C-alpha positions in Angstrom: -6.7 42.0 -84.6 -7.1 45.8 -85.0 -6.9 46.3 -81.2 -3.7 44.2 -81.1 -2.2 46.1 -83.9 -2.6 49.3 -82.0 -0.7 47.9 -79.1 2.2 46.6 -81.2 2.4 50.0 -83.0 2.7 51.7 -79.6 5.4 49.3 -78.4 7.3 49.8 -81.7 6.8 53.6 -81.5 8.4 53.6 -78.0 11.1 51.2 -79.2 10.3 48.7 -76.5 11.3 45.0 -76.6 8.5 42.5 -76.5 7.6 39.0 -77.5 4.2 37.8 -78.4 2.4 34.5 -78.9 -1.0 34.0 -80.5 -3.4 31.4 -79.0 -7.1 30.6 -78.8 -9.2 33.0 -76.8 -8.4 32.8 -73.1 -10.8 34.6 -70.7 -9.3 33.4 -67.4 -6.0 32.5 -65.8 -7.3 28.9 -65.7 -7.7 28.9 -69.4 -4.2 30.4 -69.9 -3.0 27.6 -67.6 -4.7 25.0 -69.8 -3.1 26.4 -72.9 0.3 26.3 -71.2 0.8 30.1 -71.5 1.5 30.6 -67.8 4.4 28.2 -68.1 6.2 30.5 -70.5 6.9 33.4 -68.1 5.2 35.6 -65.5 1.5 36.2 -66.4 -0.5 39.0 -64.7 -4.0 39.1 -63.6 -5.7 42.4 -64.3 -8.9 43.7 -62.6 -11.0 46.6 -63.7 -12.4 48.3 -60.6 -14.4 51.4 -59.6 -14.9 53.3 -56.4 -18.2 53.5 -54.6 -19.6 56.4 -56.6 -18.1 55.3 -59.9 -16.1 58.5 -60.2 -12.7 56.8 -60.2 -11.7 53.7 -62.2 -8.6 51.5 -61.8 -6.8 48.7 -63.6 -5.2 46.6 -60.8 -2.2 44.5 -62.0 -1.0 41.6 -59.9 0.7 38.2 -60.3 -1.7 35.5 -61.6 -1.5 33.6 -58.3 -2.4 36.4 -55.9 -5.8 37.3 -54.6 -6.9 40.8 -53.8 -8.5 41.9 -50.5 -10.4 45.0 -51.8 -10.8 46.5 -48.4 -7.1 46.4 -47.7 -6.3 47.8 -51.2 -8.9 50.5 -50.7 -7.1 51.6 -47.4 -3.7 51.7 -49.2 -5.2 53.7 -52.1 -7.3 56.1 -49.9 -10.5 55.5 -51.9 -14.1 54.7 -51.1 -15.2 51.1 -51.3 -14.0 49.3 -54.4 -16.0 46.9 -56.6 -15.7 45.4 -60.0 -16.7 47.8 -62.8 -19.4 46.8 -65.3 -18.7 45.6 -68.8 -20.3 48.8 -70.0 -17.7 50.9 -68.1 -14.9 48.7 -69.4 -16.0 49.4 -72.9 -16.6 53.1 -72.3 -13.3 53.9 -70.7 -10.9 51.4 -72.2 -12.7 49.9 -75.3 -12.0 46.5 -73.9 -14.3 43.5 -73.4 -14.6 41.1 -70.5 -11.7 38.6 -70.5 -9.3 41.1 -72.2 -8.6 43.5 -69.3 -5.0 44.7 -69.6 -2.9 47.8 -68.8 -2.5 48.2 -72.5 -6.1 49.3 -72.5 -5.0 52.7 -71.4 -3.8 53.3 -75.0 -7.6 53.9 -75.6 -8.0 56.1 -72.6 -7.5 59.5 -74.3 -8.7 61.4 -71.2 -6.4 59.5 -68.9 -9.2 58.8 -66.3 -8.3 55.2 -65.5 -5.6 54.8 -62.9 -3.2 51.9 -63.0 -2.4 50.2 -59.8 0.5 47.8 -59.6 1.3 45.2 -56.9 4.7 46.3 -55.6 6.0 42.7 -56.2 5.9 43.3 -60.0 8.4 46.2 -59.9 11.7 45.2 -61.6 10.3 42.0 -63.3 11.9 41.4 -66.7 9.0 39.7 -68.4 5.3 40.1 -67.6 2.6 38.7 -69.8 -0.5 40.7 -70.8 -3.2 40.4 -73.4 -2.7 43.1 -76.1 -6.3 44.4 -75.8 -7.7 41.1 -77.1 -7.5 37.7 -75.4 -6.2 35.8 -78.4 -2.5 36.7 -77.8 -0.2 37.3 -74.9 2.6 39.9 -75.0 5.6 39.8 -72.7 7.3 43.1 -71.7 9.4 44.2 -68.8 7.8 46.0 -65.8 9.8 49.1 -66.8 8.4 49.0 -70.3 4.7 48.6 -69.4 5.3 51.5 -67.0 6.7 53.6 -69.9 3.6 52.9 -72.0 1.3 54.1 -69.2 3.5 57.1 -68.4 3.6 58.1 -72.0 -0.2 57.9 -72.2 -0.4 60.2 -69.1 -2.3 57.9 -66.7 -1.7 57.9 -63.0 0.3 55.0 -61.5 -0.1 53.8 -57.9 1.7 50.9 -56.1 0.1 48.7 -53.4 1.1 45.7 -51.5 -1.1 42.7 -52.3 
């Protein structure tokens, strides 16, 4: 609950509108489907990736029903080959665990080394669902508001077409 509290404090500090529901731990989109969470509003899939040498790290945010072609994304981003980052890197850079990857993790990225990559189709959406750094709740915020959280923290934002 402490990780969630930090997210809610940040949202309140920035005076952003959000709604939240608490639920059993959900590690995958399929589990969120089973709990009926994906029926409530747009839920996002979030991937934690690294470049070939592990020098750059990315949270990729996309609609729950989309699939990523890492080669095409790499070309749009101008990076070396992309792969999923390890659980150790996820903990080191964002203090998150597997199944709780979220753009809210950047709140823990005091050095602003993790880049956030949004699918262009999310721009302008009024209600996107993310875990608040733990997978026992889902928070809905607008695209503009999640972008404000990231900008306020100082992390780089990139847009791609997925």
